[in-house]
C-alpha positions as CSV (number, residue, x, y, z in Angstrom):
1,M,-24.9,74.7,-86.5
2,A,-25.7,73.7,-82.9
3,Q,-25.6,75.2,-79.5
4,S,-22.6,73.7,-77.6
5,N,-22.2,72.8,-74.0
6,I,-18.3,72.8,-74.5
7,E,-17.2,75.4,-71.9
8,W,-14.8,77.4,-74.2
9,T,-17.0,78.0,-77.2
10,E,-20.7,78.8,-78.2
11,L,-21.7,77.1,-81.4
12,T,-20.4,74.0,-83.3
13,W,-20.2,74.0,-87.2
14,N,-19.4,70.8,-89.0
15,P,-18.7,71.4,-92.7
16,V,-17.0,68.0,-92.6
17,T,-18.0,64.9,-90.6
18,G,-16.3,61.7,-89.8
19,C,-12.6,60.8,-88.9
20,N,-10.3,58.0,-87.7
21,K,-8.1,57.3,-84.6
22,I,-4.5,58.3,-85.0
23,S,-3.3,58.5,-81.3
24,P,-4.2,57.5,-77.5
25,G,-6.3,60.6,-77.2
26,C,-8.5,59.3,-79.8
27,K,-9.5,56.2,-77.9
28,F,-12.8,56.9,-76.6
29,C,-13.8,59.5,-79.2
30,Y,-17.0,61.5,-78.3
31,A,-17.7,62.3,-82.1
32,E,-17.6,58.7,-83.1
33,V,-20.1,57.8,-80.4
34,M,-22.3,60.7,-81.4
35,T,-22.0,59.8,-85.0
36,R,-23.4,56.4,-84.2
37,R,-26.4,57.9,-82.3
38,L,-27.1,60.5,-85.2
39,K,-27.0,57.7,-87.8
40,A,-29.3,55.5,-85.7
41,M,-31.7,58.5,-85.6
42,G,-31.7,58.9,-89.2
43,I,-29.9,62.1,-89.6
44,D,-29.0,62.3,-93.3
45,K,-25.7,64.1,-92.6
46,Y,-24.5,61.0,-90.7
47,K,-25.8,58.4,-92.9
48,D,-22.3,57.1,-93.9
49,G,-21.2,56.8,-90.4
50,F,-17.8,58.0,-89.5
51,N,-16.4,58.0,-92.8
52,I,-15.0,61.3,-93.9
53,R,-17.5,63.5,-95.8
54,T,-17.6,67.1,-96.9
55,H,-20.9,69.2,-96.8
56,S,-20.8,72.0,-99.1
57,D,-24.5,73.0,-98.1
58,A,-23.0,73.8,-94.5
59,L,-20.7,76.5,-95.9
60,S,-23.5,79.1,-96.2
61,I,-24.7,78.5,-92.5
62,P,-22.2,81.2,-90.8
63,F,-23.7,83.9,-93.2
64,T,-27.1,83.4,-91.3
65,W,-25.9,84.3,-87.9
66,K,-27.3,87.6,-86.9
67,K,-25.0,88.1,-84.0
68,S,-21.2,87.5,-83.5
69,K,-20.5,84.0,-82.3
70,I,-17.5,81.8,-81.0
71,V,-17.5,78.8,-83.4
72,F,-15.9,75.5,-82.8
73,V,-15.3,74.1,-86.4
74,N,-15.6,70.7,-87.0
75,S,-16.4,69.3,-83.6
76,M,-17.3,66.0,-85.5
77,S,-14.2,65.8,-87.6
78,D,-10.8,67.1,-88.3
79,L,-10.5,69.8,-90.9
80,F,-6.8,68.7,-91.7
81,H,-7.7,65.0,-92.2
82,P,-5.8,63.7,-95.2
83,E,-9.0,62.9,-97.0
84,V,-10.5,66.2,-96.8
85,P,-9.5,67.9,-100.2
86,V,-7.3,71.1,-100.0
87,D,-10.0,72.9,-102.1
88,F,-12.7,72.3,-99.5
89,I,-10.3,73.5,-96.7
90,K,-9.6,76.5,-98.6
91,A,-13.5,76.9,-99.1
92,V,-14.0,76.7,-95.3
93,F,-11.3,79.1,-94.8
94,S,-13.0,81.5,-97.5
95,V,-16.3,81.4,-95.2
96,M,-14.3,82.4,-92.2
97,N,-12.4,85.0,-93.7
98,S,-15.7,86.4,-95.1
99,T,-17.4,86.4,-91.7
100,P,-15.0,88.5,-89.5
101,Q,-17.4,89.1,-86.9
102,H,-17.3,85.5,-85.9
103,I,-14.3,84.0,-84.0
104,Y,-13.6,80.3,-85.4
105,Q,-11.7,77.9,-83.4
106,V,-10.2,75.2,-85.5
107,L,-8.6,72.1,-83.9
108,T,-6.5,69.2,-85.4
109,K,-4.4,66.5,-84.6
110,R,-2.9,66.4,-88.1
111,S,-0.4,69.1,-87.4
112,E,1.9,67.9,-90.1
113,R,-0.7,68.6,-92.9
114,L,-1.8,71.9,-91.1
115,L,1.8,73.0,-91.4
116,E,2.2,71.8,-95.1
117,L,-0.9,73.8,-96.0
118,S,-0.4,76.8,-93.8
119,N,1.2,79.1,-96.4
120,E,-1.9,78.3,-98.8
121,L,-4.2,79.7,-96.3
122,N,-5.6,83.1,-95.4
123,W,-5.2,83.4,-91.6
124,T,-7.4,86.3,-90.7
125,E,-7.5,87.4,-87.1
126,N,-10.8,85.7,-86.4
127,I,-9.4,82.3,-87.0
128,W,-7.8,80.5,-84.0
129,M,-5.9,77.6,-84.7
130,G,-5.2,74.7,-82.1
131,V,-3.8,71.3,-81.6
132,S,-4.6,68.5,-79.5
133,V,-1.9,67.1,-77.2
134,E,-2.7,64.3,-74.8
135,S,0.9,63.4,-73.6
136,E,4.6,64.3,-73.8
137,E,4.9,62.2,-76.8
138,Y,2.7,64.5,-78.9
139,T,4.2,67.8,-78.0
140,Y,5.9,67.9,-81.7
141,R,2.3,69.2,-82.5
142,I,3.0,72.4,-80.7
143,D,6.2,73.0,-82.7
144,E,4.5,72.4,-85.7
145,L,1.6,74.8,-84.9
146,S,4.0,77.3,-83.9
147,K,5.5,77.3,-87.2
148,T,2.0,78.4,-89.1
149,D,0.8,81.8,-89.9
150,A,-2.3,81.5,-87.5
151,R,-2.6,84.7,-85.6
152,T,-4.1,83.1,-82.6
153,K,-2.6,79.7,-81.6
154,F,-3.9,77.3,-78.9
155,L,-3.7,74.0,-77.4
156,S,-6.3,71.4,-76.3
157,I,-4.6,69.2,-73.7
158,E,-7.6,67.1,-73.4
159,P,-7.9,64.3,-72.6
160,L,-4.7,64.7,-70.6
161,I,-3.8,61.1,-70.0
162,A,-0.2,61.2,-69.1
163,P,2.3,64.0,-68.0
164,V,3.3,67.0,-70.3
165,R,6.2,68.6,-68.6
166,T,8.0,70.2,-71.4
167,M,6.3,72.5,-73.9
168,D,7.5,75.4,-75.9
169,L,4.7,78.0,-75.6
170,K,6.4,81.1,-76.8
171,K,4.0,81.4,-79.8
172,I,1.0,79.9,-78.1
173,D,-1.8,82.1,-76.7
174,W,-4.1,79.9,-75.0
175,V,-4.0,76.4,-73.3
176,I,-7.0,74.1,-72.3
177,V,-6.6,71.3,-70.0
178,G,-9.3,68.6,-69.3
179,G,-9.6,65.1,-67.9
180,E,-11.3,62.4,-70.1
181,S,-15.0,61.6,-69.3
182,G,-17.2,58.5,-69.8
183,H,-17.5,55.1,-68.6
184,K,-14.0,53.9,-69.3
185,A,-12.2,57.1,-68.9
186,R,-8.7,57.3,-68.2
187,P,-7.7,59.3,-64.8
188,I,-6.1,62.6,-64.8
189,K,-3.7,63.5,-61.9
190,K,-3.4,67.0,-60.3
191,E,0.3,66.9,-60.6
192,W,0.0,66.6,-64.4
193,I,-2.5,69.7,-64.3
194,D,-0.2,71.8,-62.1
195,A,2.8,71.4,-64.2
196,I,1.0,72.6,-67.3
197,K,-0.2,75.5,-65.2
198,V,3.3,76.5,-64.1
199,I,4.5,76.7,-67.6
200,C,1.6,78.7,-68.7
201,N,2.1,81.3,-65.8
202,K,5.7,81.3,-66.5
203,E,5.0,82.2,-70.2
204,G,2.1,84.5,-69.6
205,V,-0.3,82.1,-71.5
206,A,-4.1,82.0,-70.9
207,F,-4.8,78.8,-68.7
208,F,-8.2,77.1,-69.0
209,F,-9.0,74.3,-66.9
210,K,-12.3,72.7,-68.5
211,Q,-12.8,69.6,-66.1
212,W,-11.6,66.7,-64.1
213,G,-13.7,64.3,-66.3
214,K,-15.2,62.1,-63.4
215,P,-15.8,63.0,-59.9
216,Q,-13.6,60.3,-58.7
217,F,-10.6,61.9,-60.4
218,N,-11.4,65.1,-58.6
219,I,-9.0,65.5,-55.6
220,N,-11.6,67.6,-53.8
221,P,-14.9,65.6,-53.3
222,G,-16.5,68.8,-52.0
223,D,-15.9,70.7,-55.0
224,P,-19.3,72.4,-55.7
225,T,-18.9,72.4,-59.5
226,I,-19.4,68.5,-59.5
227,L,-23.0,69.3,-58.8
228,S,-25.2,69.5,-62.0
229,D,-27.1,72.5,-60.9
230,H,-23.9,74.6,-60.3
231,P,-23.7,77.4,-62.7
232,Q,-20.1,76.6,-63.7
233,H,-20.7,72.7,-63.5
234,A,-18.3,70.6,-65.6
235,K,-17.9,66.9,-65.8
236,G,-16.2,65.8,-62.5
237,G,-15.9,69.5,-61.4
238,C,-13.5,72.0,-62.6
239,Q,-12.1,73.8,-59.6
240,L,-8.3,73.6,-59.0
241,D,-7.1,74.5,-55.6
242,G,-10.5,75.9,-54.8
243,K,-10.6,78.4,-57.9
244,I,-11.9,78.2,-61.3
245,Y,-9.8,78.8,-64.2
246,R,-11.4,79.9,-67.4
247,E,-9.2,82.5,-68.9
248,M,-9.3,83.3,-72.6
249,P,-6.6,84.5,-74.8
250,H,-6.5,88.4,-74.7
251,K,-7.5,88.5,-78.4
252,A,-11.0,87.5,-77.5
253,A,-11.5,90.8,-75.7
């Protein structure tokens, strides 16, 4: 468990570590970079690098939190990776089912396996299920998420590296949009963000603009959230037309 700087969550919990790249959004994977650092620091959990590893000892951690938390599950992996045993996925779900005071945010790029296993999992209200979509080519993940039994469904359209103009959001509760950060980050364009926001507004879906990624991507160089001492600072700033959009799904209330 670790405190998180990710704007839409509070903690990260990693009962699984490791992954592999399957689509363009993975190109500059932050988890892979972080894993190399943690391995170099001698952190035992990351001694096998970015290979998939399950950590049974981590399953007890949520029971130790004294206050309700919003938790990003497997920020350093993908719970629905094909190398994660079904029994271990069910064990993670059992922990989440048994701690209804916490909200768990699970995010995957493996929407096919998510849909395949959906009927075998216990989708309690506190489990929010999301898929990553980086371009129009991967909107099929939205359709597969929509067919699952998850009570709250969300999209992480980050990094947004190409237009996403057609999305069926009828069964989606929340959309997060963000630009890529890092030395070799690919640019985000305002018209891409605006197009997604228009769809969210039309469908009544909560819209969360996380960041531009790099200051040079931000069309407003005077955006105060670019500054690191701003209370709502994000990488590259996070204002859109002079406003900050950090809406959460109504089920978070």
